[in-house]
N, C-alpha and C positions, 0 to 999 in steps of 0.2 A: 582539548579536547578534539577531536577532529571529527564530524557528524558524518554521518550518509545520507542526502536528499533523499527521496524518490516521490516524484510527481504522476498524481494519476489524474487524470479527467476522464471521463464518463461519459454515453452517448445519454442519458438518464440520467437524471436528480437516484442517487443513493440515497434511499431515507434510512435516518439511523434514532430516531423514535430516542432520546434523549441518554441514546450509548455513544460514544466512538468507535469511527471504521476502524476495522483490523485490515492488513492487504497481509495475504501468503502467499509469500514466494519461496517453493519449493517446501521444504520440512522451517524453515522461519516464520513467525510471526509478528508484521512491527504492528504496534498499539496506539504509538509516542504519534500526533499526526495532525498538522491545523485545516481547514478549512480559508482557502486561497479565491473560493466564489463559487459562483452556479456550475456543479457538475464537476471541479476544480479542487482537491486535494494535497497534500504536501506532508506524506509522511520521514520520523526519522528515527535513525537510529547511532550505536557508534559505529566507529566506521573497520573496525573490526571485525566489523557481522558478517559470515560469510555468506552473498546473494552468489547464486550462480545467476550466468550470464541465458544460460538456457531452461531457467528453471520456468514450473509452469505459475502462474503467479490467478490469484481470485481474493472477491472483497469480502466480506462478514462485519460484526458487531463486535466489538468491545466485551461490552455487559461485564457482567460481576461473574460471568463461568467462564468454561474455558469456549473459548472463541472457533464455530464455523465457519467453515468458508461455501458463502451462498450466490457466487456465479462460477458458472463452467470455467473451468479451469484450460477449456480450450478455445476460450474466445478473447484470452486477453496474451497482449505482450508485454517486454520492458523493450524498451527503449535507451540504451546506456552514453549517458553525456560523458567522456574523462572532465571536462573543464566547467560542469553546468548550465552550458547552452543547451539547447535544443537545433 
């Protein structure tokens, strides 16, 4: 199965307090992730997941309830790479 990977780097540590982070891309919420290092996360989704290139982006916590954005959507942006390079 092909997988979509979205790498996120924050300007400050994003405390997740025992729950995983959630990435909001427009109306799509990605909760499957791994921490790559300080302030760096990688989110995963099936390649068929529809992510719009101009969608607003926000971070939140995954937890047991419905994830909610916790960062302002107007200060975040996506950088797209077709081959996985930066």
